[in-house]
C-alpha positions as CSV (number, residue, x, y, z in Angstrom):
1,M,58.5,72.3,82.7
2,T,55.7,69.9,81.8
3,W,53.9,70.8,85.0
4,I,54.0,74.5,84.0
5,A,52.8,73.8,80.5
6,N,49.9,71.6,81.8
7,N,48.8,74.2,84.4
8,I,49.6,77.4,82.5
9,R,45.9,78.4,82.5
10,W,45.7,78.3,86.2
11,I,49.0,80.0,86.7
12,M,48.0,82.8,84.5
13,I,44.6,83.2,86.2
14,V,46.1,83.3,89.7
15,S,49.0,85.6,88.8
16,G,46.6,87.8,86.8
17,V,44.2,88.2,89.7
18,L,47.0,89.0,92.1
19,T,48.5,91.5,89.6
20,A,45.1,93.1,88.9
21,T,44.8,94.0,92.6
22,M,47.1,96.9,91.8
23,I,43.9,98.7,90.7
24,Y,43.9,99.7,94.3
25,A,46.8,102.1,93.5
26,A,44.7,103.7,90.8
27,I,41.7,104.2,93.1
28,A,43.5,105.2,96.4
29,P,47.1,106.1,95.6
30,D,48.0,107.3,99.1
31,A,46.7,104.2,100.8
32,A,48.3,101.9,98.3
33,L,51.7,103.6,98.5
34,R,51.5,103.6,102.3
35,S,50.6,99.9,102.5
36,M,53.4,98.9,100.0
37,F,56.2,101.2,100.9
38,G,55.3,102.6,104.3
39,E,55.4,106.2,102.9
40,T,53.3,108.3,100.6
41,V,54.1,111.1,98.3
42,D,52.4,114.5,98.1
43,G,51.3,116.6,95.2
44,P,49.0,116.2,92.2
45,L,51.7,115.0,89.9
46,A,52.7,112.2,92.3
47,H,49.0,111.1,92.5
48,I,48.7,111.1,88.7
49,L,51.9,108.9,88.4
50,A,50.8,106.6,91.2
51,R,47.3,106.2,89.6
52,N,48.8,105.6,86.2
53,W,51.3,103.1,87.6
54,G,48.5,101.1,89.3
55,A,46.3,101.2,86.3
56,L,49.1,99.9,84.0
57,I,50.0,97.1,86.3
58,A,46.3,96.2,86.7
59,L,46.1,96.1,82.9
60,V,48.9,93.6,82.7
61,G,46.9,91.5,85.3
62,A,43.8,91.7,83.1
63,M,45.9,90.6,80.1
64,L,47.1,87.6,82.0
65,I,43.5,86.6,82.9
66,Y,42.5,87.1,79.2
67,G,45.4,85.1,78.0
68,A,44.4,82.2,80.3
69,F,41.3,81.8,78.1
70,D,43.0,82.6,74.7
71,P,45.7,80.1,73.9
72,P,46.8,81.8,70.7
73,G,47.4,85.1,72.5
74,R,49.3,83.5,75.4
75,P,52.9,83.9,74.0
76,F,52.5,87.6,73.4
77,I,50.8,88.3,76.7
78,L,53.4,86.3,78.6
79,I,56.2,88.2,76.9
80,V,54.6,91.6,77.7
81,A,54.1,90.6,81.3
82,G,57.6,89.2,81.6
83,I,59.2,92.3,80.1
84,S,57.1,94.5,82.4
85,T,58.1,92.5,85.5
86,A,61.8,92.5,84.5
87,L,61.8,96.3,84.0
88,S,60.1,96.8,87.3
89,M,62.6,94.7,89.0
90,L,65.5,96.4,87.3
91,F,64.3,100.0,88.0
92,G,63.3,99.1,91.5
93,T,66.7,97.6,92.2
94,L,68.5,100.6,90.8
95,C,66.3,102.9,93.0
96,A,66.8,100.8,96.1
97,Y,70.5,100.7,95.6
98,S,70.7,104.4,95.0
99,I,68.7,105.1,98.2
100,A,70.8,102.7,100.2
101,R,74.2,103.7,98.8
102,F,74.0,107.4,98.1
103,R,71.0,108.3,100.3
104,T,69.4,109.9,97.3
105,G,66.5,109.1,94.9
106,G,66.9,106.6,92.1
107,D,67.1,109.3,89.5
108,N,70.4,110.4,90.8
109,L,71.9,106.9,90.3
110,A,70.5,106.8,86.8
111,M,72.0,110.2,86.0
112,W,75.3,109.1,87.5
113,I,75.4,106.0,85.3
114,I,74.6,108.1,82.2
115,S,77.2,110.7,83.1
116,Q,79.9,108.0,83.7
117,T,78.9,106.3,80.4
118,A,79.3,109.6,78.6
119,A,82.6,110.2,80.3
120,H,83.8,106.7,79.1
121,V,82.7,107.4,75.6
122,M,84.5,110.7,75.6
123,W,87.6,109.1,77.0
124,S,87.5,106.4,74.3
125,S,87.6,109.1,71.7
126,D,90.8,110.5,70.2
127,T,91.4,112.9,73.0
128,G,93.1,110.3,75.2
129,A,92.2,112.1,78.4
130,A,91.0,109.7,81.2
131,P,87.7,110.5,82.7
132,D,87.5,111.6,86.4
133,A,84.5,110.2,88.3
134,R,84.6,113.3,90.5
135,A,84.3,115.5,87.5
136,V,80.5,115.0,87.3
137,P,79.1,116.4,90.6
138,M,76.2,114.6,92.0
139,A,74.4,117.9,92.5
140,M,73.9,117.9,88.7
141,C,71.8,114.8,88.9
């Protein structure tokens, strides 16, 4: 832990520069998606989302670089970068699991989880009827 505390400035600079390279997705979304995932998406909305995603990640990289030179701001910047990374890992894992398990997009898994949670809440109410996982068709998702 002492080593990290002693070298936090350089750790933040290196991780910030590497993270800021995602500006590539904001400039050339098709090429960035192809290089990262082996596929690209079509349509203007997909390009807007990919550009926005790249710009936001690059902004976190810029914050890390700034925080390396601003010790009072480091805790907040490290918290924001950590939460951003944790959420990316969580959502990425859910999407990857959904694609591998259900051969569908990640939004279907998220909708399935929400529908099962709603069924559980309804089952926990006064009705006493048990939920049926098959009652919520995947086509709804």
